C-alpha positions in Angstrom: 6.2 27.4 -5.4 7.7 23.9 -5.1 4.4 22.3 -4.2 2.5 24.1 -7.0 5.2 23.0 -9.5 4.9 19.4 -8.3 1.1 19.4 -8.5 1.5 20.6 -12.1 3.9 17.6 -12.8 1.2 15.3 -11.5 -1.5 17.0 -13.5 0.5 16.8 -16.7 0.7 13.0 -16.1 -3.1 12.7 -15.6 -2.8 12.3 -11.9 -4.0 14.0 -8.7 -2.9 12.8 -5.3 -1.7 13.1 -1.7 2.1 13.1 -1.0 3.9 13.2 2.3 7.7 12.9 3.0 8.7 12.9 6.7 12.2 12.9 8.1 11.9 10.1 10.7 14.9 11.5 12.6 13.8 15.1 13.1 10.0 14.9 12.4 10.2 17.6 9.7 7.8 16.9 6.8 6.6 18.3 3.5 3.6 17.4 1.4 0.1 18.2 0.2 -3.4 16.8 0.8 -1.8 14.9 3.6 -5.0 14.2 5.6 -7.3 13.4 2.6 -8.7 9.8 3.0 -8.0 7.4 0.1 -9.0 3.8 -0.6 -5.8 2.0 0.3 -6.0 -0.9 -2.3 -3.1 -3.3 -1.5 -1.5 -0.9 1.0 -3.9 -2.5 3.5 -1.6 -5.5 3.6 0.8 -3.5 5.7 -1.5 -3.0 8.7 -2.7 -6.6 8.2 0.9 -7.8 8.6 1.4 -5.6 11.7 -1.8 -6.9 13.3 -1.0 -10.5 12.5 2.5 -10.3 13.8 1.4 -8.5 16.9 -1.0 -11.4 17.7 2.0 -13.8 17.1 4.1 -11.7 19.5 1.3 -11.9 22.1 1.0 -15.7 21.8 -2.4 -15.6 20.2 -1.2 -17.1 16.9 1.8 -19.3 16.0 3.8 -18.4 13.0 4.7 -22.0 12.4 1.0 -23.1 12.2 0.3 -24.7 8.7 -2.9 -23.6 7.1 -4.7 -25.2 4.2 -5.3 -22.5 1.6 -7.7 -22.9 -1.3 -6.3 -21.9 -4.7 -7.3 -18.6 -6.3 -7.4 -20.1 -9.8 -7.2 -16.6 -11.2 -6.2 -16.5 -14.9 -6.4 -12.7 -15.6 -3.2 -10.7 -15.6 -2.1 -9.1 -12.3 -2.6 -11.4 -9.3 0.4 -13.3 -7.9 1.2 -16.3 -5.8 -1.6 -18.5 -4.4 -4.1 -16.3 -6.3 -2.9 -18.2 -9.4 -2.6 -21.7 -7.8 -4.8 -24.4 -9.2 -4.7 -26.8 -6.2 -5.0 -26.4 -2.4 -1.7 -25.9 -0.5 -0.6 -26.1 3.1 1.5 -23.1 4.1 2.8 -21.8 7.4 1.3 -18.6 8.7 4.7 -16.9 8.7 5.1 -17.8 5.0 1.7 -16.4 4.2 2.9 -13.1 5.7 5.7 -13.1 3.1 3.4 -13.9 0.2 0.9 -11.3 1.3 3.3 -8.4 2.0 6.3 -9.0 -0.2 4.6 -10.7 -3.2 1.2 -8.9 -2.7 -0.7 -12.2 -2.9 -4.4 -11.6 -2.4 -5.3 -15.2 -1.5 -2.6 -15.3 1.2 -3.9 -12.0 2.5 -7.4 -13.3 2.9 -6.1 -16.4 4.6 -4.6 -14.0 7.2 -7.8 -12.0 7.4 -9.6 -15.3 8.2 -7.5 -15.3 11.4 -7.6 -11.6 12.1 -10.8 -10.0 10.6 -10.8 -6.4 9.2 -12.4 -4.9 12.3 -9.8 -6.5 14.5 -6.9 -5.2 12.3 -8.3 -1.7 12.7 -8.6 -2.1 16.5 -5.0 -3.4 16.8 -3.5 -0.7 14.7 -5.3 2.0 16.7 -4.2 0.3 19.9 -0.6 0.6 18.6 -1.0 4.3 18.3 -1.9 4.8 14.6 -5.2 6.6 13.8 -6.7 7.2 10.4 -6.5 3.7 8.9 -9.8 1.9 8.7 -10.0 -1.7 7.4 -13.5 -2.8 6.4 -13.3 -5.7 3.9 -11.3 -8.6 2.5 -9.0 -8.5 -0.5 -11.4 -10.7 -2.5 -13.9 -7.9 -2.2 -11.3 -5.5 -3.3 -10.5 -7.4 -6.4 -14.2 -7.8 -7.5 -14.3 -4.7 -9.7 -15.6 -4.1 -13.2 -12.1 -5.0 -14.6 -13.1 -8.6 -14.0 -15.9 -8.3 -16.5 -13.7 -7.2 -19.4 -11.0 -9.0 -21.4 -7.4 -7.6 -21.5 -8.1 -5.8 -24.7 -11.1 -3.9 -23.2 -9.8 -3.2 -19.6 -9.6 0.5 -20.5 -13.4 0.5 -20.4 -13.3 -0.4 -16.7 -11.0 2.5 -16.1 -13.3 4.8 -18.1 -16.2 3.7 -15.8 -14.1 4.3 -12.7 -13.0 7.8 -13.8 -16.5 8.9 -14.5 -18.3 7.4 -11.5 -16.9 9.4 -8.6 -18.6 12.2 -6.6 -17.5 15.5 -5.3 -17.6 14.1 -1.7 -15.2 11.2 -2.6 -18.0 8.7 -2.9 -18.0 6.3 -5.8 -20.4 4.0 -7.6 -17.6 1.3 -7.4 -17.6 0.5 -3.7 -13.8 -0.3 -3.6 -13.2 3.4 -4.6 -15.7 4.9 -2.2 -14.0 6.2 1.0 -17.1 5.4 3.1 -17.0 1.7 2.1 -13.4 0.9 1.2 -10.3 0.2 3.3 -9.1 3.7 3.8 -6.2 5.8 5.1 -4.5 9.1 4.5 -0.9 9.9 3.6 -0.4 11.0 7.2 -1.8 7.8 8.6 0.4 5.7 6.4 3.5 7.8 7.4 2.5 7.3 11.1 2.4 3.6 10.6 5.8 3.6 8.9 7.3 5.8 11.6 6.0 3.3 14.2 7.8 0.5 12.3 11.2 2.4 11.9 11.4 4.2 15.2 10.6 3.2 18.8 6.8 3.0 19.3 4.1 0.8 20.8 4.8 -1.7 18.0 6.9 -4.5 19.5 10.5 -4.5 18.2 10.4 -8.0 16.8 7.1 -7.2 15.0 8.7 -4.0 13.5 11.8 -5.9 12.5 9.8 -8.5 10.6 7.6 -6.0 8.8 10.6 -3.9 7.8 12.2 -7.1 6.3 9.0 -7.9 4.4 8.9 -4.4 2.9 12.5 -4.5 1.9 11.8 -7.6 -0.1 8.7 -6.2 -1.9 9.0 -7.5 -5.5 7.1 -4.6 -7.3 9.7 -1.9 -7.7 8.5 0.0 -10.8 7.0 3.0 -9.0 9.0 4.9 -6.4 11.8 2.4 -5.9 13.8 3.5 -9.1 14.3 7.0 -7.6 15.2 5.8 -4.1 17.5 2.8 -4.8 21.2 3.0 -5.0 24.4 1.6 -3.5 24.0 4.2 -0.7 20.3 3.7 0.0 17.8 1.0 0.7 14.1 1.3 -0.3 11.5 -0.7 1.6 7.9 -0.2 0.5 4.5 -1.5 -0.5 2.6 -0.6 -3.7 -1.2 -0.5 -4.1 -3.0 -0.6 -7.4 -6.7 -0.8 -8.2 -8.3 0.6 -11.4 -7.5 4.3 -11.3 -5.5 4.1 -8.0 -1.7 4.0 -8.0 -0.1 4.2 -4.5 3.1 3.5 -2.8 4.3 4.0 0.8 7.8 3.2 2.1 10.9 4.3 3.8 14.3 5.2 2.2 17.3 4.4 4.4 20.5 6.3 3.7 24.0 5.0 4.4 24.7 8.2 6.3 21.8 7.5 8.7 19.1 9.5 7.0 15.6 8.0 7.3 12.6 9.3 5.3 9.1 8.0 5.1 7.6 8.6 1.7 3.9 8.2 0.9 2.3 8.7 -2.5 -1.5 8.1 -2.9 -2.8 8.9 -6.4 -5.7 8.6 -8.8 -5.4 8.7 -12.6 -7.9 10.2 -15.1 -6.2 8.3 -18.0 -8.3 5.2 -19.0 -5.4 2.8 -19.3 -4.1 -0.1 -17.2 -0.4 0.6 -18.0 0.8 4.1 -17.4 4.6 4.3 -17.2 4.6 8.1 -17.4 2.4 8.2 -14.4 4.7 6.0 -12.4 7.7 8.1 -13.4 5.8 11.3 -12.4 5.0 9.9 -9.0 8.6 9.0 -8.4 9.8 12.4 -9.6 7.5 14.2 -7.2 8.4 12.0 -4.3 12.1 12.4 -4.9 11.9 16.2 -5.2 10.0 16.4 -1.9 12.6 14.2 -0.2 15.5 16.2 -1.7 13.9 19.4 -0.5 13.5 18.1 3.0 16.9 16.6 3.1 18.5 19.8 2.0 16.8 21.4 5.0 
């Protein structure tokens, strides 16, 4: 009954999606559509950070190495950090990790991908015990969608195109939304990666510590964070947004020792860039699932 009710909440907000909440202490979990593959959008920056820091840990890269990064010169709303810079900048690899993961800076992410290409990120993440995440392309390719062709007043047209261009088999005329061509992962795969970062795993402890720190400082907190932040909890997560996609994956840490991975991967049928009701519905569903699991 609960899962049916929560699906209805999403539907009323114009959403469909995959949700998974896992108790990282006991392994108990609850959710729906947990193994369905989704384009990851900016969630791909988490496995990118894990792979990059793993190479630093192994001595293949040096976090202090300064790289010259070309400016993104983006003027449309949305992109952050170096993506909006007008001039080249020299930035240490470790600081690029902060910009990529905590600020969701696309240009910083692609500077990291230049060192560890998509196929290598996939290989490292699998080597660390996480299946189900496939990284195929750079962030620059991710951002090259029909939304770039429209002004701010007409961006709803890009969303309308995205809504109507999908297929029953999860293919899509827009490649970034096609699960056979995009960077992809399921709610379960995302939860597995989070579990590897918060509990003992093949991921080196210093790598996990740094990624957890980056996720705790993620600046976009309008989606799930409002329902999981309080004086007695800490929310650490990463959002992903692309046209109709609205995602977030993170971990809520309770003062009493409770530890829950929360993954929400959704798609909207509403042709609008700003959908606060959808964000609120996602948080409500995720919180209800966590509350149900915590009540045990």
